[in-house]
C-alpha positions in Angstrom: 7.7 -14.0 -8.3 8.7 -13.6 -4.7 5.9 -12.5 -2.4 6.1 -10.8 0.9 3.4 -11.2 3.6 1.8 -8.0 4.8 -0.8 -7.0 7.3 -3.1 -4.0 7.8 -1.6 -1.2 9.9 -4.6 1.0 9.6 -6.7 3.4 7.6 -6.0 7.1 7.4 -7.9 10.0 5.8 -7.2 13.5 4.6 -9.4 16.4 3.7 -7.5 16.7 0.4 -8.5 13.2 -1.0 -12.3 13.8 -1.5 -13.5 11.0 0.7 -10.7 8.5 -0.2 -8.6 6.8 2.4 -5.1 5.4 2.6 -5.0 1.8 3.6 -1.6 1.2 5.1 -0.1 -2.3 4.8 3.2 -3.2 6.5 5.7 -5.9 5.9 5.6 -8.7 8.5 9.3 -9.4 8.1 10.6 -5.9 7.2 10.3 -2.2 7.9 8.4 -1.0 4.8 4.9 0.3 4.6 2.7 0.3 1.5 -0.1 3.0 1.3 -2.9 2.2 -1.1 -5.6 4.8 -1.8 -9.1 3.2 -1.6 -12.7 4.5 -1.7 -14.8 5.3 1.4 -17.1 2.4 1.0 -14.3 -0.2 0.9 -12.6 1.5 3.8 -15.8 1.3 5.8 -16.2 -2.4 4.9 -12.6 -3.1 6.0 -12.8 -1.0 9.2 -16.1 -2.6 10.3 -14.7 -6.1 10.1 -11.5 -5.1 11.8 -13.4 -3.7 14.7 -15.8 -6.7 14.7 -18.8 -4.4 14.2 -21.7 -6.2 12.5 -23.8 -3.9 10.2 -27.6 -4.2 10.4 -27.6 -5.6 6.8 -24.7 -7.4 5.1 -22.3 -5.4 3.0 -21.4 -6.7 -0.5 -18.3 -8.4 0.9 -20.3 -10.0 3.7 -22.7 -11.3 1.0 -19.8 -12.8 -0.9 -18.6 -14.5 2.3 -22.1 -15.9 2.9 -22.4 -17.2 -0.7 -18.8 -18.7 -0.5 -19.6 -20.5 2.7 -22.8 -21.9 1.3 -20.9 -23.3 -1.7 -17.8 -24.4 0.3 -15.5 -21.9 -1.4 -12.4 -21.0 0.6 -10.2 -17.9 0.1 -6.6 -19.1 0.5 -4.8 -15.8 0.1 -4.8 -12.4 -1.5 -1.9 -11.1 -3.5 -1.3 -7.6 -4.8 0.8 -8.4 -7.9 0.7 -5.6 -10.3 1.1 -1.8 -10.4 0.5 0.2 -13.6 0.2 3.9 -13.8 -0.1 4.2 -10.0 -3.0 1.7 -9.9 -2.6 -1.5 -7.9 -4.1 -4.8 -9.0 -4.8 -7.9 -6.9 -5.9 -11.5 -7.2 -8.1 -13.5 -4.8 -6.7 -17.1 -4.7 -9.6 -19.3 -3.8 -10.4 -23.0 -3.7 -13.6 -25.0 -4.3 -13.8 -28.8 -4.5 -10.0 -29.0 -4.6 -9.7 -26.7 -7.6 -7.7 -23.5 -7.1 -8.8 -20.3 -9.0 -7.2 -16.9 -9.3 -9.8 -14.1 -9.6 -8.8 -10.5 -10.5 -9.9 -7.9 -8.0 -9.3 -4.4 -6.9 -7.0 -4.5 -3.8 -9.6 -2.7 -1.7 -12.2 -5.4 -2.5 -9.7 -8.2 -2.1 -8.6 -7.0 1.3 -12.2 -6.5 2.4 -12.8 -10.2 1.5 -9.5 -11.3 3.1 -10.4 -9.9 6.5 -13.7 -11.8 6.4 -11.9 -15.1 5.6 -8.9 -14.5 7.8 -6.9 -15.0 4.6 -3.2 -13.9 4.5 -2.2 -10.9 2.4 0.8 -10.8 0.2 2.5 -8.2 -2.0 5.1 -9.0 -4.7 8.6 -7.9 -3.8 8.7 -5.9 -7.0 5.8 -3.8 -5.9 7.1 -3.3 -2.4 10.5 -2.2 -3.9 8.7 0.2 -6.3 6.0 1.6 -4.1 6.9 0.8 -0.5 8.0 3.5 2.0 10.8 2.8 4.4 10.8 4.9 7.5 14.3 6.2 7.9 15.5 6.5 11.5 18.8 8.1 12.4 21.0 6.5 15.1 21.7 8.7 18.1 24.7 11.0 17.2 24.5 10.1 13.5 25.1 13.0 11.1 23.6 13.6 7.7 25.6 12.2 4.9 27.6 14.8 2.9 26.9 14.4 -0.8 29.8 14.0 -3.2 30.5 17.0 -5.5 29.2 16.5 -9.0 31.2 17.4 -12.2 31.0 21.1 -13.0 29.3 20.6 -16.3 26.5 18.6 -14.7 26.0 21.1 -11.9 23.2 23.4 -13.2 20.7 20.6 -14.0 21.7 18.5 -11.0 21.3 21.3 -8.5 17.7 21.9 -9.6 16.8 18.2 -9.6 18.8 17.4 -6.5 17.4 20.3 -4.5 13.9 19.4 -5.5 14.5 15.7 -4.7 16.0 16.6 -1.3 13.1 18.8 -0.5 10.5 16.1 -1.5 12.4 13.4 0.4 12.4 15.7 3.5 8.6 16.2 3.1 8.1 12.5 2.6 10.0 11.7 5.9 7.9 14.3 7.7 4.7 12.9 6.3 5.7 9.4 7.4 6.7 10.6 10.9 3.3 12.4 11.2 1.5 9.3 9.9 0.1 11.2 7.0 0.2 8.3 4.6 -1.9 9.8 1.8 0.6 12.7 1.5 3.5 10.2 1.8 2.1 8.2 -1.1 1.7 11.3 -3.2 5.2 12.4 -2.5 6.6 8.9 -3.1 5.0 9.0 -6.6 6.3 12.5 -7.3 9.8 11.4 -6.3 9.5 8.3 -8.6 8.4 10.5 -11.5 11.2 13.0 -11.0 13.8 10.2 -10.7 12.6 8.4 -13.9 12.5 11.7 -15.9 16.0 12.8 -14.9 
């Protein structure tokens, strides 16, 4: 399993997500971004730490950090290593008394913990290939590619699917350019579903 190091680009919200946020991760040695939808509480816990704002009372993730410090537990890294039915899964890799442990976690909680320990974040290459979004930029003077003509017997079904895919891809590019990452994540999933069913 090859893992790619990522970092937090930011958090973004939308009125359509009922209080959820998109946490945007970006490849340190690449051009892809990975949006993960997280809850408002976890988004607040991450944002407060990123902005170095200390809440009047410790959040759950602060409590975990305090307990870990008291028992000399160190968080080595976080890895987002599974994606099933559009749900991401993560592991907190920690060490205590020389023993390394992998603890299952939601990515939002794992990242809230990672920012408190300054632990590196990783995503498997497989997940980045499946769910990452690459911003497409055209070179100056570059023209759109002209698609090859399909066989005539394939044409009716392909036209419907291709036209829809083309429209969704265009909407995805617009969403990325406008930094509307929740919509980009939704469109990415819709494109994936359409491609897998065709």
